[in-house]
C-alpha positions in Angstrom: -7.3 -4.7 -4.0 -8.0 -1.1 -2.8 -11.3 0.2 -4.3 -10.6 3.8 -3.4 -9.3 6.3 -0.8 -11.3 8.3 1.7 -9.9 11.2 3.6 -11.4 12.4 6.9 -11.0 16.3 7.2 -12.2 18.8 9.7 -11.3 21.3 12.4 -9.7 20.1 15.7 -11.7 18.0 18.1 -14.6 17.1 16.0 -13.8 13.4 16.4 -12.0 12.5 13.2 -9.8 9.9 14.8 -12.7 8.4 16.7 -14.7 8.0 13.4 -11.5 6.7 11.7 -11.0 4.1 14.4 -14.7 3.1 14.3 -14.5 2.6 10.5 -11.4 0.5 10.9 -12.9 -1.4 13.8 -9.6 -1.1 15.6 -7.7 1.7 17.6 -5.0 2.9 15.3 -5.3 6.7 15.7 -4.6 8.3 19.1 -7.8 9.5 20.5 -7.9 12.1 23.2 -10.5 14.8 24.0 -8.2 17.7 23.3 -7.6 19.4 20.0 -4.5 18.9 17.9 -3.6 15.3 18.9 -3.3 14.1 15.3 -0.6 16.1 13.3 0.5 13.7 10.6 -1.6 11.6 8.2 -2.6 8.2 9.4 -3.6 5.4 7.1 -5.7 2.3 7.5 -7.8 -0.1 5.4 -11.5 -0.4 5.9 -13.7 -3.3 4.6 -17.3 -2.3 3.8 -19.8 -4.3 1.8 -17.2 -6.5 0.1 -15.1 -3.5 -0.9 -11.9 -2.3 0.6 -11.2 1.5 1.1 -8.0 3.2 2.2 -8.8 5.6 5.0 -6.7 8.7 5.9 -7.0 10.4 9.2 -5.7 14.0 9.2 -4.9 16.7 11.7 -7.3 19.5 12.6 -7.4 22.6 10.3 -8.1 26.0 11.9 -7.7 29.6 11.0 -5.8 30.6 14.2 -2.0 30.7 14.0 -1.4 27.8 16.4 1.7 25.6 16.7 2.2 23.2 13.8 -0.8 24.5 12.0 1.3 25.1 8.8 2.6 21.6 8.9 -0.9 20.2 9.5 -2.4 22.1 6.7 0.3 20.8 4.3 -0.4 17.2 5.4 -4.1 17.7 4.9 -3.5 19.1 1.5 -1.7 15.9 0.6 -4.5 13.7 2.0 -7.0 15.7 -0.1 -4.9 15.2 -3.2 -4.6 11.4 -2.6 -8.4 11.0 -1.8 -11.1 9.9 -4.1 -13.8 11.0 -1.6 -13.6 13.4 1.3 -15.6 13.2 4.5 -15.9 16.7 5.9 -16.5 16.1 9.7 -18.0 18.6 12.0 -19.0 18.8 15.7 -22.8 18.6 16.4 -22.3 19.4 20.1 -20.3 22.7 19.5 -22.3 23.7 16.3 -21.1 25.6 13.3 -18.0 27.6 13.5 -15.9 30.0 11.3 -13.3 27.2 11.0 -15.9 25.0 9.4 -16.7 27.7 6.8 -13.0 28.0 6.1 -12.6 24.3 5.6 -15.7 24.1 3.3 -14.2 26.8 1.2 -10.9 24.8 0.9 -12.7 21.6 0.0 -14.8 23.3 -2.7 -11.5 24.2 -4.4 -10.4 20.6 -4.4 -13.1 19.6 -6.9 -13.3 16.2 -5.1 -16.6 14.6 -4.0 -17.3 15.8 -0.4 -19.9 14.4 2.1 -20.7 16.2 5.3 -20.7 14.4 8.6 -22.0 15.9 11.8 -20.3 13.9 14.7 -21.1 13.7 18.3 -24.9 13.4 17.7 -25.1 10.7 20.4 -28.8 10.3 20.6 -32.1 11.1 18.7 -32.8 14.1 21.0 -29.8 15.8 19.4 -30.7 15.2 15.7 -31.9 18.8 15.2 -28.3 19.9 15.8 -27.5 18.9 12.2 -29.7 21.5 10.4 -27.5 24.6 11.0 -24.8 22.7 8.9 -26.8 23.2 5.7 -25.4 26.7 5.8 -22.0 25.2 4.6 -23.5 24.4 1.2 -22.0 20.9 1.2 -25.3 18.9 0.7 -27.3 16.9 3.2 -25.4 16.5 6.6 -25.3 12.9 7.9 -25.6 12.7 11.7 -23.2 10.3 13.3 -21.4 9.3 16.5 -17.9 7.9 16.4 -18.1 7.0 20.0 -21.3 5.0 19.7 -21.1 3.9 16.1 -24.2 5.7 15.1 -24.3 6.7 11.3 -21.0 5.3 10.5 -22.5 2.8 8.0 -24.4 5.7 6.4 -21.1 7.6 5.9 -19.5 4.6 4.3 -22.6 3.9 2.1 -22.5 7.6 0.9 -18.7 7.6 0.4 -19.0 4.4 -1.6 -21.7 5.8 -3.8 -19.5 8.9 -4.5 -16.4 6.9 -5.4 -15.4 7.6 -9.0 -15.2 4.6 -11.4 -11.7 3.1 -11.6 -10.1 2.5 -14.8 -10.4 -1.3 -15.4 -7.1 -3.1 -15.9 -7.2 -5.7 -18.5 -4.0 -7.5 -17.9 -5.1 -11.1 -18.6 -2.3 -13.3 -19.5 0.3 -10.7 -18.8 3.1 -11.1 -16.2 2.8 -8.2 -13.7 5.8 -7.2 -11.6 6.3 -4.3 -9.3 9.6 -2.5 -8.7 9.7 -1.5 -5.0 12.2 -0.2 -2.6 13.2 2.8 -0.6 14.0 6.1 -2.3 17.2 6.4 -4.4 17.9 2.7 -4.8 17.6 3.0 -8.6 13.9 1.9 -9.2 13.5 4.4 -12.1 16.9 3.3 -13.7 15.8 -0.3 -13.5 12.4 0.4 -15.1 14.2 2.3 -17.8 16.7 -0.5 -18.3 13.7 -2.9 -18.8 12.1 -0.6 -21.3 15.1 0.4 -23.4 16.5 -2.9 -24.4 14.6 -3.4 -27.7 11.3 -3.7 -26.0 8.0 -2.9 -27.6 6.2 -0.5 -25.3 2.5 -1.1 -25.7 1.0 1.6 -23.5 1.4 3.8 -20.4 -1.4 3.6 -18.0 -1.8 5.4 -14.7 -2.1 2.9 -12.0 -4.6 2.8 -9.1 -2.4 5.0 -7.1 -1.3 8.4 -8.3 2.3 7.4 -7.7 2.6 4.3 -9.9 2.7 4.0 -13.6 2.0 0.7 -15.4 3.9 0.1 -18.6 2.9 -2.8 -20.8 5.9 -4.1 -22.9 6.7 -7.3 -24.9 9.9 -9.3 -24.8 10.7 -12.8 -25.8 7.1 -13.4 -27.1 5.6 -12.6 -23.7 3.8 -9.6 -22.5 4.8 -7.9 -19.2 3.4 -5.1 -17.1 6.1 -3.2 -15.0 4.6 -1.3 -12.1 7.0 1.5 -11.3 6.8 3.2 -7.9 9.9 5.3 -8.3 10.3 9.0 -7.3 8.8 10.6 -4.2 7.8 14.1 -5.0 8.5 17.1 -2.8 5.1 18.8 -2.2 5.5 22.5 -1.5 7.8 22.9 1.5 6.8 19.7 3.1 9.2 16.8 3.0 7.3 13.5 3.3 7.9 11.0 6.1 9.9 9.0 3.5 9.6 5.6 5.2 5.9 5.8 5.7 5.1 7.1 2.2 7.4 4.7 0.3 5.9 1.7 2.3 2.4 2.8 1.5 3.2 3.1 -2.2 4.9 -0.2 -2.2 2.0 -1.8 -0.7 -0.3 -0.4 -3.4 1.9 -1.6 -6.2 2.4 -5.1 -4.7 -1.4 -5.6 -4.4 -1.6 -5.4 -8.2 1.4 -7.5 -9.1 2.3 -11.2 -9.3 6.0 -10.7 -8.6 7.7 -7.9 -6.5 11.3 -6.9 -7.2 12.8 -5.6 -4.0 15.6 -3.3 -5.0 18.6 -2.7 -2.7 21.3 -0.1 -3.1 24.7 -1.8 -3.5 26.5 1.5 -3.0 24.9 2.1 0.4 24.1 -1.5 1.6 21.2 -2.8 3.5 19.4 -0.5 5.9 16.4 -1.0 8.2 13.9 0.5 5.7 14.8 -2.1 3.1 13.6 -4.8 5.5 10.4 -2.9 6.1 9.6 -2.6 2.4 10.6 -6.2 1.7 8.4 -7.3 4.6 5.3 -5.9 2.8 5.9 -8.1 -0.2 6.5 -11.2 2.0 3.3 -10.6 4.0 1.3 -10.1 0.9 2.3 -13.6 -0.2 3.6 -12.4 -3.6 6.5 -13.8 -5.6 9.7 -11.9 -4.5 13.0 -11.4 -6.2 15.8 -9.5 -4.4 17.6 -7.2 -6.8 21.0 -5.9 -5.6 21.4 -2.8 -7.8 24.5 -0.6 -8.4 26.7 -3.5 -8.6 29.1 -1.4 -10.8 29.8 0.7 -7.7 30.8 -2.1 -5.4 34.4 -2.9 -5.0 34.7 -6.6 -5.6 36.7 -9.7 -6.0 35.8 -13.3 -6.7 34.4 -13.7 -3.1 32.3 -10.5 -3.0 29.1 -11.9 -4.5 29.1 -14.8 -2.2 29.8 -12.6 0.8 26.9 -10.2 0.0 24.6 -13.1 -0.7 25.3 -14.5 2.8 24.6 -11.0 4.3 21.3 -10.7 2.4 20.2 -14.1 3.6 21.1 -13.0 7.2 19.3 -9.8 7.0 16.3 -11.1 5.1 15.9 -14.5 6.8 12.2 -14.5 6.1 12.9 -14.2 2.3 15.2 -17.3 2.2 13.1 -18.5 -0.7 13.7 -15.5 -2.9 16.3 -15.5 -5.7 19.0 -12.9 -5.6 20.1 -11.0 -8.7 23.0 -8.6 -9.0 22.5 -5.9 -11.6 23.6 -2.4 -12.7 20.5 -0.8 -14.0 22.2 2.5 -15.0 24.7 0.6 -17.1 22.2 -2.0 -18.3 24.3 -4.7 -16.9 22.7 -8.1 -16.1 19.2 -6.6 -16.4 18.3 -9.1 -19.4 19.0 -11.8 -16.9 16.1 -10.7 -14.7 13.3 -11.5 -17.2 13.9 -15.3 -17.1 13.9 -15.2 -13.3 10.7 -13.2 -13.3 9.2 -15.8 -15.6 10.2 -18.7 -13.4 8.9 -17.0 -10.2 5.6 -16.2 -12.0 5.3 -19.8 -13.1 5.9 -20.9 -9.5 3.3 -18.4 -8.2 0.8 -20.2 -10.4 2.1 -23.7 -9.9 -0.8 -26.2 -9.3 0.3 -29.5 -7.6 -1.8 -32.7 -8.3 -3.4 -33.8 -5.0 -2.0 -37.3 -5.2 1.5 -36.1 -5.8 1.3 -33.6 -2.9 0.1 -36.3 -0.6 2.9 -38.6 -1.6 5.4 -35.9 -0.6 3.6 -35.2 2.7 3.4 -38.9 3.5 7.1 -39.4 2.8 8.0 -36.4 4.9 6.1 -37.8 7.9 7.7 -41.3 7.5 11.1 -39.8 7.4 10.6 -37.5 10.4 7.4 -38.0 12.4 6.4 -35.1 14.7 7.6 -35.3 18.2 5.0 -36.2 20.9 3.6 -33.4 23.0 1.8 -34.1 26.2 1.3 -37.7 25.1 -0.1 -36.7 21.7 1.6 -36.8 18.3 0.7 -34.4 15.5 -0.5 -36.4 12.4 -1.3 -35.3 8.9 -4.0 -37.4 7.2 -4.0 -35.7 3.8 -3.3 -32.4 2.2 -4.8 -30.3 -0.6 -3.6 -27.2 -2.4 -6.7 -24.9 -2.2 -5.2 -21.8 -4.0 -2.5 -20.5 -6.3 -1.2 -17.0 -6.4 -0.7 -17.1 -3.4 0.1 -20.8 -2.8 -2.2 -22.0 0.0 -1.9 -25.6 1.2 -4.3 -27.0 3.8 -3.3 -30.0 5.9 -6.2 -32.0 7.4 -4.8 -33.3 10.8 -5.7 -34.8 14.1 -4.9 -31.8 16.4 -4.2 -28.4 14.7 -2.9 -27.0 17.9 0.0 -29.5 17.9 1.3 -28.1 14.6 4.6 -26.6 16.0 6.3 -23.9 13.9 9.5 -26.0 13.6 7.5 -29.0 12.1 5.6 -26.5 9.8 9.1 -25.3 8.7 10.1 -28.9 8.0 7.0 -29.6 5.9 7.6 -26.3 3.9 11.2 -27.3 3.2 10.1 -30.7 2.0 7.6 -29.1 -0.4 10.3 -26.8 -1.7 12.6 -29.7 -2.3 9.9 -31.5 -4.2 8.4 -28.7 -6.2 10.8 -25.9 -6.3 8.7 -22.9 -5.4 11.6 -20.5 -5.8 10.6 -17.0 -5.1 7.2 -17.9 -3.7 6.0 -17.8 -0.1 3.9 -20.9 0.9 1.0 -20.5 3.3 0.4 -23.9 5.1 -2.7 -24.2 7.2 -3.8 -27.0 9.5 -7.4 -27.9 9.8 -9.0 -30.7 11.9 -10.1 -33.6 10.0 -13.8 -34.1 10.5 -14.9 -37.4 12.0 -17.4 -39.3 9.9 
């Protein structure tokens, strides 16, 4: 769960990307000692004191009419809009500049919480460099060094303290499903189809991202939350990098859902971005249903559905556990059939297997097909335990975890699916060495 969004803003060459990478503890942004390297927004997730924040690295803003400045400024505007807290980063080596004053003025207009960081204060002898930055009127400056890691924790502590309270979601006992997919596949139409078929809409709640709306509704004596991520807005004259932005929004929606409906456009067919979005749901270990929308626009005969099903299985081989539904959201065709599928996948997501039954299945699987020896050793499972639901995590206690070949892991997973169903649910299987007594 993302606890908030932090944007790092400043003029060129103040070290925004270096601080960004230090907070992520990995090299994601390109870092060079020349201005203007970062032009687009770059996203990453930062873990700090048991909370997870989404970080946004931005291009450098300056008053001069330099190449790409108009595009950079538009990208920074979007980052500021998305952010809950803004880190205004300056350069302690170069001192206060007119560009810093210009940016301070822009940030005051945003009405967002802003904290002032003075970067490149690499040792205690340079601490006096921060005092001139009080002139910006942005509060107490925090000395830091992205290169050496100095003051990074102080920046994150302050950002955390400025983070606005999130609206608490009280969705206990409700089935939460997210509608995800690339633009124009019919996500809005599908949401409307769910809500316009004699449903009782309980409430509309803004989600934890500004681009998702949670709608609570009742059907068949059950309460659902549909998380709609439809509709990428055009912001001013800038057109978003559509793939990056839709994937980001899908990820945020999936984090809050039990089941993800991956919507495909039957009129266009499968494209690479579909696989990218679907992969996010798979990697998040959420329940997944593939929804082939715009079925009314597909020229078909009695073999078409089977042919398309085979193509989906080929293109989405990693989602072979996901059920496939063919619908026409715009015409409200087959949409009613989706709710029972969502119910079943939700039940599978929360399925708890009795330990003795689980171990019977694992034992039978080993007896039917023992693992092949490797370097004179044979992989052996002593016992198994389901340690978690939603997502389903099964731990195998074994003799040698390194002998657990992916093909045998796949075999065990297939046997679990044969025994318990798990349709629509990814299974994470972990091997742990059995401790000797």
